PAMAR-964420 format. One record per residue (C-alpha): z, x, y. Coordinates in pm, 1 decimal, always signed. Each point is the difference from the previous one (the first is absolute). Example, Ala and Ser with C-alpha at 12.3 -4.5 7.8 and 13.67 -1.06 7.14 Angstrom:
residues 2
{Z->+780.0, X->+1230.0, Y->-450.0}
{Z->-66.0, X->+137.0, Y->+344.0}
This chain:
residues 396
{Z->+6361.6, X->+18984.1, Y->+7547.1}
{Z->+377.6, X->+61.5, Y->-3.1}
{Z->+183.6, X->-93.2, Y->-324.0}
{Z->+222.1, X->-246.7, Y->+184.8}
{Z->-292.8, X->-181.0, Y->+166.0}
{Z->-188.3, X->+3.8, Y->-331.1}
{Z->+296.4, X->-162.6, Y->-176.2}
{Z->+25.3, X->-257.5, Y->+277.0}
{Z->-371.2, X->-73.4, Y->-35.4}
{Z->+32.5, X->-55.4, Y->-375.2}
{Z->+302.1, X->-226.1, Y->+53.3}
{Z->-192.2, X->-201.8, Y->+259.8}
{Z->-300.0, X->-41.1, Y->-232.1}
{Z->+220.6, X->-124.7, Y->-284.7}
{Z->+182.6, X->-239.6, Y->+233.3}
{Z->-326.5, X->-126.9, Y->+152.8}
{Z->-140.4, X->-69.5, Y->-346.5}
{Z->+315.7, X->-189.5, Y->-97.7}
{Z->-4.4, X->-207.0, Y->+321.8}
{Z->-365.2, X->-88.3, Y->-59.9}
{Z->+83.9, X->-98.6, Y->-358.4}
{Z->+292.2, X->-215.0, Y->+116.2}
{Z->-224.9, X->-176.5, Y->+253.9}
{Z->-255.1, X->-77.7, Y->-272.2}
{Z->+270.4, X->-126.8, Y->-236.3}
{Z->+149.9, X->-211.6, Y->+281.0}
{Z->-342.1, X->-155.7, Y->+62.6}
{Z->-35.4, X->-85.8, Y->-368.3}
{Z->+351.4, X->-150.6, Y->-10.4}
{Z->-51.9, X->-208.3, Y->+314.9}
{Z->-345.3, X->-119.3, Y->-115.1}
{Z->+160.1, X->-130.7, Y->-319.9}
{Z->+308.0, X->-159.8, Y->+154.8}
{Z->+78.3, X->-315.8, Y->+201.4}
{Z->-93.1, X->+209.1, Y->+306.7}
{Z->-364.6, X->+11.6, Y->-111.1}
{Z->-118.4, X->-266.3, Y->+247.9}
{Z->+186.9, X->+162.5, Y->+289.4}
{Z->-152.8, X->+336.9, Y->-95.5}
{Z->-353.3, X->-145.0, Y->-2.5}
{Z->+49.5, X->-198.9, Y->+323.1}
{Z->+141.9, X->+301.6, Y->+183.5}
{Z->-294.7, X->+219.8, Y->-94.4}
{Z->-241.1, X->-277.6, Y->+105.6}
{Z->+168.4, X->-58.0, Y->+338.7}
{Z->-229.8, X->+67.2, Y->+296.7}
{Z->+133.2, X->+245.1, Y->+259.8}
{Z->-165.3, X->+60.0, Y->+337.3}
{Z->+14.3, X->+330.9, Y->+184.3}
{Z->-142.6, X->+85.9, Y->+339.6}
{Z->-46.4, X->-153.6, Y->+343.9}
{Z->-265.0, X->-265.0, Y->+66.1}
{Z->-293.4, X->+27.0, Y->-18.3}
{Z->+61.8, X->+306.9, Y->-222.1}
{Z->+193.0, X->-167.9, Y->-279.7}
{Z->-17.1, X->+80.6, Y->-370.9}
{Z->+116.9, X->-265.7, Y->-245.8}
{Z->+47.5, X->+90.8, Y->-365.7}
{Z->+211.7, X->-94.5, Y->-298.8}
{Z->+305.7, X->+219.7, Y->-62.8}
{Z->-157.1, X->+149.5, Y->-313.3}
{Z->-306.2, X->+102.5, Y->+202.3}
{Z->+214.8, X->+158.2, Y->+271.7}
{Z->+158.9, X->+204.3, Y->-278.3}
{Z->-330.4, X->+94.5, Y->-166.5}
{Z->-206.4, X->+50.7, Y->+316.5}
{Z->+269.7, X->+118.5, Y->+239.4}
{Z->+285.4, X->+178.3, Y->-175.0}
{Z->-235.2, X->+153.9, Y->-254.8}
{Z->-201.5, X->+151.7, Y->+285.3}
{Z->+310.3, X->+211.0, Y->+67.9}
{Z->+6.4, X->+101.2, Y->-367.6}
{Z->-365.6, X->+103.3, Y->+20.7}
{Z->+78.6, X->+185.4, Y->+323.4}
{Z->+257.3, X->+206.2, Y->-192.3}
{Z->-249.3, X->+56.5, Y->-283.0}
{Z->-250.7, X->+125.1, Y->+257.4}
{Z->+258.3, X->+244.6, Y->+138.7}
{Z->+72.2, X->+127.1, Y->-353.2}
{Z->-370.4, X->+41.4, Y->-79.5}
{Z->-61.7, X->+199.5, Y->+318.8}
{Z->+305.2, X->+224.9, Y->-49.6}
{Z->-80.6, X->+67.9, Y->-366.4}
{Z->-366.4, X->+73.3, Y->+82.8}
{Z->+81.3, X->+243.1, Y->+283.3}
{Z->+318.8, X->+164.0, Y->-119.2}
{Z->+117.9, X->-135.5, Y->-336.1}
{Z->-109.5, X->-16.1, Y->-362.7}
{Z->-354.9, X->-104.3, Y->+93.3}
{Z->-63.6, X->+287.2, Y->+242.4}
{Z->-69.0, X->+251.8, Y->-279.8}
{Z->-338.1, X->-92.1, Y->-160.7}
{Z->+89.7, X->+115.8, Y->-351.7}
{Z->+348.1, X->-156.3, Y->+8.0}
{Z->-146.0, X->-320.7, Y->+141.9}
{Z->-276.0, X->-24.7, Y->-260.2}
{Z->+231.3, X->-113.1, Y->-282.2}
{Z->+154.9, X->-304.0, Y->+176.5}
{Z->-333.5, X->-88.3, Y->+165.8}
{Z->-192.8, X->-12.9, Y->-327.6}
{Z->+298.2, X->-158.8, Y->-177.4}
{Z->+18.4, X->-274.5, Y->+262.8}
{Z->-373.5, X->-69.0, Y->-31.8}
{Z->+26.4, X->-25.2, Y->-379.1}
{Z->+304.9, X->-220.3, Y->+41.3}
{Z->-195.3, X->-238.3, Y->+221.9}
{Z->-325.4, X->-18.7, Y->-194.0}
{Z->+125.9, X->-66.3, Y->-354.5}
{Z->+244.2, X->-282.9, Y->+91.0}
{Z->-280.7, X->-170.3, Y->+194.9}
{Z->-232.2, X->+38.4, Y->-301.3}
{Z->+260.3, X->-144.4, Y->-239.1}
{Z->+74.3, X->-294.5, Y->+229.7}
{Z->-372.8, X->-68.1, Y->+44.8}
{Z->-58.5, X->+16.0, Y->-376.8}
{Z->+274.1, X->-257.5, Y->-61.8}
{Z->-133.2, X->-230.0, Y->+274.6}
{Z->-372.4, X->+69.6, Y->-34.2}
{Z->-93.0, X->-364.7, Y->-69.4}
{Z->+199.3, X->-132.5, Y->+298.2}
{Z->-163.9, X->+66.4, Y->+336.4}
{Z->+302.1, X->-130.5, Y->+194.4}
{Z->+249.5, X->+214.6, Y->-192.6}
{Z->-217.6, X->+308.0, Y->+54.1}
{Z->+104.7, X->-2.7, Y->+366.7}
{Z->+325.5, X->+156.2, Y->-116.2}
{Z->-157.9, X->+313.1, Y->-152.2}
{Z->+190.2, X->+229.5, Y->+240.1}
{Z->+347.9, X->-146.3, Y->-60.8}
{Z->+101.1, X->+241.6, Y->-281.6}
{Z->-155.7, X->+298.5, Y->+179.7}
{Z->+304.4, X->+58.2, Y->+223.9}
{Z->+322.3, X->+200.3, Y->-45.3}
{Z->+325.6, X->-90.1, Y->+174.8}
{Z->+139.8, X->+313.1, Y->+169.0}
{Z->+357.4, X->-127.4, Y->+42.6}
{Z->+43.4, X->-122.2, Y->-358.2}
{Z->-187.4, X->+282.5, Y->-176.2}
{Z->+165.4, X->+285.6, Y->+189.3}
{Z->+334.4, X->-183.8, Y->-15.1}
{Z->-12.9, X->-21.1, Y->-381.7}
{Z->-85.5, X->+369.4, Y->-23.6}
{Z->+272.2, X->+90.4, Y->+249.1}
{Z->+255.6, X->-167.5, Y->-229.7}
{Z->-76.5, X->+269.2, Y->-258.5}
{Z->+129.3, X->+268.3, Y->+236.2}
{Z->-35.0, X->+359.8, Y->-118.3}
{Z->-124.6, X->-105.5, Y->-343.1}
{Z->-351.4, X->-13.9, Y->+148.3}
{Z->-160.1, X->+300.2, Y->+179.2}
{Z->-26.6, X->-54.7, Y->+378.1}
{Z->-371.7, X->+81.2, Y->-24.6}
{Z->-53.7, X->-325.7, Y->-191.4}
{Z->+163.8, X->-197.2, Y->+278.8}
{Z->-232.7, X->+165.9, Y->+252.4}
{Z->-295.6, X->-80.7, Y->-227.4}
{Z->+104.1, X->-367.1, Y->-32.2}
{Z->+65.7, X->-33.0, Y->+373.8}
{Z->-338.3, X->+152.6, Y->+89.2}
{Z->-173.8, X->-216.8, Y->-262.4}
{Z->+166.3, X->-317.0, Y->+135.8}
{Z->-94.9, X->+88.9, Y->+358.3}
{Z->-365.3, X->+56.6, Y->-98.6}
{Z->+19.8, X->-322.5, Y->-199.8}
{Z->+114.7, X->-182.7, Y->+314.9}
{Z->-290.1, X->+151.7, Y->+193.8}
{Z->-236.3, X->-130.9, Y->-269.0}
{Z->+162.5, X->-343.9, Y->+23.0}
{Z->-45.4, X->+3.5, Y->+378.8}
{Z->-371.9, X->+75.8, Y->-42.0}
{Z->-34.0, X->-274.9, Y->-262.8}
{Z->+168.8, X->-254.3, Y->+229.5}
{Z->-225.9, X->+99.5, Y->+289.9}
{Z->-323.0, X->-35.4, Y->-198.2}
{Z->+69.6, X->-271.4, Y->-256.8}
{Z->+273.3, X->-229.1, Y->+131.8}
{Z->-110.6, X->-102.0, Y->+346.5}
{Z->-80.4, X->-348.8, Y->+125.9}
{Z->-290.5, X->-97.2, Y->+227.7}
{Z->-25.5, X->+271.2, Y->+263.9}
{Z->+26.4, X->-55.0, Y->+374.7}
{Z->-213.6, X->+265.6, Y->+169.7}
{Z->+164.8, X->-53.6, Y->+339.6}
{Z->+350.0, X->+52.1, Y->-142.3}
{Z->-121.6, X->+302.6, Y->-198.0}
{Z->-155.2, X->+147.7, Y->+314.6}
{Z->+330.8, X->-32.6, Y->+185.8}
{Z->+181.9, X->+155.5, Y->-297.0}
{Z->-248.9, X->+288.5, Y->-1.3}
{Z->+63.9, X->+52.2, Y->+372.3}
{Z->+373.4, X->+13.0, Y->-74.6}
{Z->-54.5, X->+256.2, Y->-276.6}
{Z->-207.3, X->+208.7, Y->+243.9}
{Z->+290.9, X->-4.6, Y->+246.0}
{Z->+233.9, X->+112.5, Y->-280.6}
{Z->-236.6, X->+287.1, Y->-77.8}
{Z->-7.2, X->+94.3, Y->+370.3}
{Z->+380.3, X->+1.4, Y->+17.8}
{Z->+4.1, X->+232.4, Y->-301.1}
{Z->-267.8, X->+223.9, Y->+151.9}
{Z->+204.7, X->+28.0, Y->+321.0}
{Z->+307.6, X->+86.8, Y->-214.2}
{Z->+208.2, X->-281.9, Y->+141.5}
{Z->+341.3, X->+58.1, Y->-158.0}
{Z->+169.9, X->-325.0, Y->+93.9}
{Z->-12.7, X->-261.9, Y->-275.1}
{Z->+6.7, X->-307.9, Y->+226.3}
{Z->-366.8, X->+18.0, Y->+116.5}
{Z->-115.9, X->+18.8, Y->-362.5}
{Z->+215.1, X->-297.7, Y->-97.0}
{Z->-118.0, X->-213.6, Y->+294.4}
{Z->-365.9, X->+67.9, Y->-81.1}
{Z->+78.7, X->-41.4, Y->-371.5}
{Z->+136.3, X->-351.2, Y->+57.5}
{Z->-319.0, X->-85.3, Y->+192.3}
{Z->-211.2, X->+133.0, Y->-289.7}
{Z->+213.9, X->-200.7, Y->-245.1}
{Z->-59.8, X->-326.4, Y->+188.3}
{Z->-375.1, X->+68.2, Y->+21.0}
{Z->-24.9, X->+89.4, Y->-370.0}
{Z->+207.7, X->-308.0, Y->-87.0}
{Z->-256.3, X->-218.5, Y->+177.2}
{Z->-300.6, X->+193.6, Y->-133.4}
{Z->+16.9, X->-99.8, Y->-367.7}
{Z->+87.6, X->+353.5, Y->-115.8}
{Z->+356.7, X->+13.7, Y->-131.4}
{Z->+238.4, X->+77.3, Y->+285.4}
{Z->+205.0, X->+257.7, Y->-190.0}
{Z->-289.1, X->+246.1, Y->+35.9}
{Z->+88.6, X->+23.0, Y->+370.4}
{Z->+326.3, X->+164.8, Y->-106.4}
{Z->-189.7, X->+275.5, Y->-180.1}
{Z->-238.7, X->+56.8, Y->+292.4}
{Z->+293.0, X->+31.7, Y->+240.8}
{Z->+188.7, X->+237.7, Y->-229.5}
{Z->-294.0, X->+237.3, Y->-37.9}
{Z->-7.9, X->+43.5, Y->+378.3}
{Z->+365.0, X->+112.2, Y->+25.1}
{Z->+5.5, X->+381.1, Y->+56.0}
{Z->+160.4, X->+220.2, Y->-264.8}
{Z->-7.9, X->+305.3, Y->+228.7}
{Z->-48.9, X->+61.8, Y->+370.9}
{Z->-247.5, X->+223.4, Y->+182.0}
{Z->+258.0, X->+274.7, Y->+52.3}
{Z->+65.2, X->+236.3, Y->-289.6}
{Z->+294.5, X->-120.3, Y->-208.7}
{Z->+27.0, X->-328.2, Y->+192.3}
{Z->+88.8, X->-294.4, Y->-225.0}
{Z->-155.5, X->-337.5, Y->+56.4}
{Z->+187.5, X->-329.0, Y->-40.7}
{Z->-146.9, X->-82.7, Y->-344.9}
{Z->+270.5, X->+152.7, Y->-220.4}
{Z->+290.0, X->-138.2, Y->+205.2}
{Z->-162.9, X->-343.2, Y->+13.6}
{Z->-55.7, X->+2.0, Y->-376.3}
{Z->+360.2, X->+104.6, Y->-60.0}
{Z->+144.5, X->-272.0, Y->+226.8}
{Z->-233.3, X->-273.0, Y->-130.5}
{Z->+47.8, X->+70.8, Y->-371.2}
{Z->+343.7, X->-168.3, Y->-37.5}
{Z->-121.2, X->-314.1, Y->+181.3}
{Z->-302.5, X->-29.1, Y->-227.5}
{Z->+193.5, X->+83.6, Y->-318.8}
{Z->+305.4, X->-215.9, Y->+61.7}
{Z->-130.7, X->-284.6, Y->+219.1}
{Z->-376.0, X->-50.9, Y->-3.2}
{Z->-79.1, X->+59.2, Y->-368.9}
{Z->+298.0, X->-205.1, Y->-125.9}
{Z->-102.6, X->-288.4, Y->+230.9}
{Z->-355.3, X->+26.2, Y->-132.6}
{Z->+128.7, X->+1.6, Y->-358.6}
{Z->+223.2, X->-300.3, Y->+63.0}
{Z->-286.6, X->-192.2, Y->+162.7}
{Z->-259.3, X->+80.4, Y->-266.2}
{Z->+176.8, X->+51.2, Y->-334.0}
{Z->+141.2, X->-352.2, Y->-29.4}
{Z->-161.8, X->-116.8, Y->-324.4}
{Z->+110.0, X->-344.4, Y->-118.0}
{Z->+22.4, X->-8.7, Y->-380.0}
{Z->+18.9, X->-378.3, Y->+1.2}
{Z->-274.8, X->-141.8, Y->-219.4}
{Z->-128.3, X->+349.0, Y->-84.1}
{Z->-147.0, X->-7.9, Y->-350.8}
{Z->-109.0, X->+269.1, Y->-243.8}
{Z->-360.2, X->-83.3, Y->+90.8}
{Z->+77.5, X->+75.8, Y->+366.0}
{Z->+157.2, X->+333.6, Y->-92.4}
{Z->-300.0, X->+93.2, Y->-213.6}
{Z->-264.0, X->-119.5, Y->+244.2}
{Z->-263.0, X->+244.4, Y->+120.1}
{Z->+136.4, X->+95.4, Y->+342.0}
{Z->+356.8, X->+103.3, Y->-100.2}
{Z->-120.2, X->+166.1, Y->-322.1}
{Z->-267.8, X->+195.3, Y->+188.8}
{Z->+252.7, X->+115.1, Y->+262.9}
{Z->+271.8, X->+91.6, Y->-252.0}
{Z->-240.0, X->+192.4, Y->-224.7}
{Z->-158.7, X->+170.6, Y->+300.6}
{Z->+339.4, X->+122.9, Y->+122.7}
{Z->+166.5, X->+81.4, Y->-332.3}
{Z->-302.2, X->+147.0, Y->-184.5}
{Z->-269.9, X->+67.5, Y->+258.5}
{Z->+218.2, X->+187.1, Y->+248.1}
{Z->+153.2, X->+262.5, Y->-234.2}
{Z->-318.8, X->+51.8, Y->-201.9}
{Z->-213.2, X->+25.7, Y->+314.2}
{Z->+238.5, X->+239.6, Y->+175.8}
{Z->+72.2, X->+219.2, Y->-302.8}
{Z->-363.1, X->+23.7, Y->-118.4}
{Z->-121.3, X->+93.7, Y->+348.3}
{Z->+279.5, X->+256.2, Y->+36.4}
{Z->-70.1, X->+161.2, Y->-339.2}
{Z->-370.7, X->+30.3, Y->+82.9}
{Z->+89.1, X->+158.7, Y->+334.5}
{Z->+233.4, X->+250.1, Y->-166.7}
{Z->-258.3, X->+81.6, Y->-268.3}
{Z->-263.3, X->+66.6, Y->+266.9}
{Z->+230.4, X->+237.9, Y->+185.9}
{Z->-28.3, X->-200.6, Y->+322.2}
{Z->+367.8, X->-92.2, Y->-1.1}
{Z->+330.3, X->+165.4, Y->-92.3}
{Z->+264.9, X->-140.2, Y->-233.9}
{Z->+322.2, X->-95.0, Y->+186.2}
{Z->+235.0, X->+296.1, Y->-47.9}
{Z->+268.8, X->-50.3, Y->-265.0}
{Z->-144.9, X->-326.3, Y->-129.9}
{Z->-114.1, X->-74.4, Y->-354.8}
{Z->-299.6, X->-212.1, Y->-101.5}
{Z->+224.1, X->-283.2, Y->-119.4}
{Z->+187.6, X->+3.5, Y->+331.6}
{Z->-332.9, X->-17.6, Y->+179.6}
{Z->-93.2, X->-301.1, Y->-213.0}
{Z->+337.1, X->-162.9, Y->+72.1}
{Z->-69.4, X->+46.5, Y->+370.9}
{Z->-341.9, X->-162.2, Y->-47.6}
{Z->+172.7, X->-300.3, Y->-160.5}
{Z->+218.0, X->-38.9, Y->+311.6}
{Z->-328.2, X->-25.5, Y->+192.2}
{Z->-31.6, X->-344.9, Y->-158.3}
{Z->+280.5, X->-133.6, Y->+219.5}
{Z->-222.4, X->-189.5, Y->+240.1}
{Z->+246.6, X->-243.4, Y->+153.8}
{Z->-37.9, X->-1.0, Y->+380.7}
{Z->-366.5, X->+87.4, Y->+44.6}
{Z->-112.2, X->-196.0, Y->-307.9}
{Z->+173.7, X->-314.1, Y->+127.0}
{Z->-152.9, X->+61.6, Y->+342.1}
{Z->-355.4, X->+28.6, Y->-133.7}
{Z->+65.2, X->-298.8, Y->-227.8}
{Z->+97.2, X->-207.7, Y->+302.3}
{Z->-331.0, X->+92.3, Y->+165.9}
{Z->-206.0, X->-65.2, Y->-314.4}
{Z->+167.1, X->-328.9, Y->-96.5}
{Z->+159.4, X->-184.7, Y->+293.1}
{Z->+45.2, X->-323.0, Y->-203.3}
{Z->+349.4, X->-80.3, Y->-131.8}
{Z->-112.6, X->-38.5, Y->-363.0}
{Z->-184.7, X->+332.6, Y->-17.5}
{Z->+270.6, X->+185.9, Y->+193.5}
{Z->+252.3, X->-97.9, Y->-269.8}
{Z->-224.5, X->+157.0, Y->-263.9}
{Z->-31.6, X->+313.9, Y->+214.3}
{Z->+378.1, X->+30.2, Y->+31.0}
{Z->+42.2, X->-45.9, Y->-374.6}
{Z->-252.4, X->+273.8, Y->-81.7}
{Z->+131.2, X->+244.2, Y->+261.7}
{Z->+362.4, X->-47.2, Y->-101.4}
{Z->-76.6, X->+37.1, Y->-372.5}
{Z->-219.9, X->+309.3, Y->+41.8}
{Z->+235.6, X->+167.8, Y->+247.9}
{Z->+317.1, X->-65.1, Y->-203.8}
{Z->-154.3, X->+133.6, Y->-322.7}
{Z->-135.7, X->+305.6, Y->+184.1}
{Z->+339.9, X->+74.5, Y->+158.0}
{Z->+193.5, X->-35.4, Y->-327.3}
{Z->-242.7, X->+190.0, Y->-224.1}
{Z->-64.2, X->+272.4, Y->+261.0}
{Z->+374.5, X->+52.2, Y->+44.7}
{Z->+57.7, X->+17.3, Y->-377.6}
{Z->-286.1, X->+247.6, Y->-52.8}
{Z->+127.2, X->+227.5, Y->+277.8}
{Z->+361.5, X->-14.0, Y->-119.6}
{Z->-87.5, X->+79.6, Y->-362.3}
{Z->-253.2, X->+269.7, Y->+90.5}
{Z->+249.8, X->+165.8, Y->+234.1}
{Z->+264.1, X->-4.3, Y->-275.7}
{Z->-246.6, X->+153.5, Y->-247.9}
{Z->-93.3, X->+272.0, Y->+247.6}
{Z->+367.6, X->+85.6, Y->+63.7}
{Z->+63.5, X->+12.3, Y->-375.7}
{Z->-291.1, X->+242.0, Y->-51.7}
{Z->+127.1, X->+226.4, Y->+279.9}
{Z->+345.1, X->+14.6, Y->-160.0}
{Z->-145.7, X->+93.8, Y->-341.0}
{Z->-194.3, X->+288.3, Y->+155.5}
{Z->+312.9, X->+141.1, Y->+161.0}
């Protein structure tokens, strides 16, 4: 990667993280202002799309979560495929560290949440909420540190977050589906088969994939499986390379062109639609209730301890390699940033607890855990980087 494009990428990540933060703050402000009723009514407004008899009618918030977020998952699918075939996950030994770290960072938060909510069968539905890492926020916070953090740590965090998203996709597919419609699933499977055929024939135009992808999305939407998974299935069919030697497929260009739209439009809209937590009537008992405490502890404690413990065991076994130029404390600081679970945690929370009362508790827990993780992770990385620079100067 050229230095100029690398600098532009870092600048974009920082800006995307700030825009996402501003959208979340705006949602909180609006939800606690005289505009609260308008905010709630707008999100609950039914919007119809399509031509009779093929008409879909959903509330605005569901169009955001089922429709726009399918595009986000489509981009995640493109990133997963590129990283697996050509990026940080293509080298088995290099990939081992973020893979095992991501697994540890998913298991321990789920265990902590389940331990806090063990006596509440309804609350246990949210066990996967703290198991997710937000790519935009986590990488954005690290990008703000600039050259004070080795670039290898950024690659590690990015790979870990991508694997984390893949784990979240699998969890959604298996644990957060409604009653299944076999006919709709059969049509979706036929669509996926057509996508696979297009890939096998090395079709390089994007339009056929998108047309079939929309068909798969509609079928999955009606099947009971969450519709965003159609975005992943479509993305995995997009070719990275062509049949001819050295021929590039459309995947990288599509990812590059889609990234700004997802970072600066789709994710901020999602944040604005889902982060609006009304503090009116919120008591200390509400803040310390099982669901928000389980989520916050899972993100702030479970994530870093799960990631770092799994990583240390992998390094000790010789199966993985330490990121070049990074210290153990910097690695731990990076693991703390893994506790920023904003987008995906809110998304899973919406699936686990669709009721208004429970969704407020989810937002409270996600916001608390993510904010603490961002602040503490940033502080640890800043201080550890300063200590490392000081030690280098003393040696000289």
